[in-house]
N, C-alpha and C positions, 0 to 999 in steps of 0.2 A: 513613524509619523508622529510629530508633535501635535497633539490635539488642540493646542492653543493657537496654532497657525492655520489649521485646515478645518473647514466646516464639518460637522458630524456627518452630514449626508455624503460628503465626499469620502470621508473615512470609511463609511459603510460600503461605498462602491469599491474602494480599493480592497477592503477585506474580502468582499465577494469575488472580485476578479482574481486575487491571489488564491483564494480557495478553489475557484473553478480551474485555474491554470495548474495548480498542484494536483487536483483530482484527475484532470485530463492527461497529465504526465503519466500518472499511474495507469490510466486506461490505455494509453498508447503502448506502454510496455507490455501489458497483458495481450493486447491485440497482436503485437509483433510476435510474442511468444507462441501464439496459436499458429503462426505461419511456418514455424521451424519443423524440420524433419524429426519426428519422434522415434524414428528407427536408427538415428545416428546418436551414439553415446555422448559425443561432445555437444551436439545440439540439445540433448536432454539436460545437460548441465546448464547450458545457457537458458533454457526454458525455466528451470528452477530459479535461477538468479533473477531473471526478468519478472517472474511471477511474485517472488518475494518483494522486489522493488515496486511492483504494481500495488501490492497490499500496503507496503510501507508508505508510499506517497499518498494513497487515498486516505489512509488512517491519519497521516500527518495533516492532510487538508482538513479533516473533521476536527482534529485537536486544535488547529489554528483557528478555525471558525468559532469554536466554542470559547477558547481561552484568549483569543486575540493576541497570541504569542506563538511565534514559530519555534516549536520544539523540534530539534533535529537529532537528539540522542536516541538511537534506535530503541533501547530498552525503555526509555521514558515515554516514547510514542506508544509503545505497547501497553505500558501501565496506564497511561491516560486514556487510551481508547477503551480499555477494559472498564474504566469508570464511566465513560460516556455511552458506549454501545453495549458492552457486556463482556464477561469473561471469555466466552467462546472465541470471539474475535481476537482478544488479547492472547489467548493460548495458541491460536492458529498462527498469529504473527510471530510469536516466540518460536514455535516449532519450525516455521519456514526460515526464520533468521538463522537458527542453529543449523538447519539443513543447507542453507545457502553458504554458511561459513565452511561447512564440511566440503561442499562441492568446489568452492572457490579456493580454499587454502590447502587442502590435503591432496597430495599426489595419489593417495590410496583411500579414497572415500569409501566408507562402509555404510551400507543401508540394509534395512530389514526386508525390503522388497526390491525387485528389479528396477533399475534406473528408469526405464521407459514407463513403468507403472508409477513411479514416483513423479516423473514429469507430468503425466496425465493427472495425477492427484493435485499437483501444484496448480495446474490450469483450473481445475475444479475449485480449488480453495480461493484462488485469485478472483474467479468469476463470482463466487459467493460473497467474498469480502467487498468487492466493488459494488455489487448489488445492494448490500446492507448499508454501505457508506452513502451510496447515491440516494437511497430512500431516506436516510437520516438527514442528509443535506437538503433534499427537496422539502422535507417537512419543516426545515428551518428557513425555507424561503429562497434557497440558493437555486438560481437558474443555471443548470448544467448544460 
């Protein structure tokens, strides 16, 4: 949006709407992940992927709201969210990005815990991340 052609109040409304839409995209992915059968190995893989993207999109929403720039490089979103919210969220996003890559790309994924337990952990991590981002955005005045 070219600031010379749009009033500042309208720019702020657009930024808030995009932030809300991106956050809600992440929230919807987490909600859908919770509906899948955790006793099915393939469903567990999908849960992990959905939970990663729930975290990614919610973090991307916060980064966008702070920087007024849509960062879409996964590693950069993690780095920026670490500066904005804290290292634990950055580390969690990095862990789940790597785990999602393993689940998505390897025909022989290897994990240190059973896949079902990992899927449950992904749901917990996504829930925590979404809660942290939601609190952060609300403190910034975003109506979610």
